[in-house]
C-alpha positions in Angstrom: 25.5 18.7 -61.4 23.8 16.3 -63.7 23.9 17.0 -67.3 20.2 17.0 -68.4 21.0 15.7 -71.8 23.0 12.6 -70.5 20.1 12.1 -67.9 17.4 12.0 -70.9 19.8 9.6 -72.7 19.9 7.4 -69.6 16.1 7.4 -69.3 15.6 6.6 -73.0 17.9 3.7 -73.1 16.3 2.3 -70.1 13.2 2.0 -72.1 11.1 5.1 -71.3 9.4 7.1 -74.0 10.2 10.9 -74.3 7.5 13.4 -75.3 7.1 17.1 -75.5 3.9 19.0 -75.2 2.7 22.3 -76.5 0.9 23.2 -73.2 4.1 22.7 -71.2 7.0 23.9 -73.2 9.8 23.5 -70.4 8.7 19.9 -69.6 9.7 16.8 -70.9 7.3 14.0 -70.6 8.5 10.5 -69.4 6.3 7.5 -70.2 6.3 3.8 -69.6 3.9 1.1 -69.2 1.0 3.9 -69.1 2.7 5.7 -66.4 3.7 9.5 -67.0 6.0 12.0 -65.1 6.9 15.6 -66.2 10.5 16.6 -66.0 11.9 19.9 -65.7 15.6 21.4 -65.7 16.7 22.4 -62.1 19.9 23.2 -60.3 21.0 19.3 -60.2 19.9 18.6 -63.8 16.2 17.2 -64.6 13.9 16.6 -61.9 10.4 15.3 -61.4 7.5 18.2 -61.5 4.9 17.0 -59.1 4.1 13.4 -58.6 3.9 10.9 -61.7 0.4 9.9 -62.6 -1.3 7.8 -65.0 -1.7 8.4 -68.6 -5.3 9.1 -69.7 -5.1 9.9 -73.4 -3.3 13.5 -73.5 -3.8 14.2 -70.0 -2.1 12.9 -66.6 -4.5 11.3 -64.0 -3.4 12.0 -60.5 -4.0 9.4 -57.7 -6.9 10.6 -55.5 -9.8 9.0 -53.9 -13.4 8.6 -55.0 -15.9 7.1 -52.9 -13.3 5.6 -50.7 -11.6 3.9 -53.5 -8.2 4.8 -55.1 -8.7 6.3 -58.5 -6.6 8.0 -61.2 -8.4 11.4 -62.0 -8.2 13.9 -64.8 -10.8 16.4 -64.8 -14.3 14.6 -64.9 -12.5 11.3 -66.2 -11.5 8.4 -63.8 -9.9 5.2 -64.1 -9.6 2.7 -61.1 -6.4 2.6 -59.2 -6.0 -1.3 -59.2 -3.2 -3.0 -57.2 -1.6 -3.8 -60.6 -1.7 -0.2 -61.7 -0.4 1.3 -58.2 2.6 -1.2 -58.3 3.3 -0.4 -62.0 3.4 3.3 -60.7 5.6 2.4 -57.8 8.0 0.7 -60.1 8.0 3.5 -62.6 8.6 6.3 -60.0 11.3 4.2 -58.2 13.1 3.3 -61.7 13.0 7.0 -62.7 14.3 8.5 -59.4 17.1 6.2 -59.7 18.0 7.0 -63.2 17.8 10.9 -62.3 20.2 10.3 -59.4 23.0 8.6 -61.5 
């Protein structure tokens, strides 16, 4: 089993920012390059809760489609999911998954 404290230290040392949220007291937010994921303690240490998204102020925009175009959406607010943003999110998720495994 992975030690959550060691996992969070590895994530922090790899250049990710760690945050806590009053609305989600059991979660740790992991942020890098405007991408965000929520982590929760699980049987094998910390694990992602849901899918990473795009940080939009104090909320996370989820990847969806609007008018046939990919967008990150948080309630009524939308941000275009450009190729560059999608690649940034892909790298973020890949790097975070790798750090959670080790």
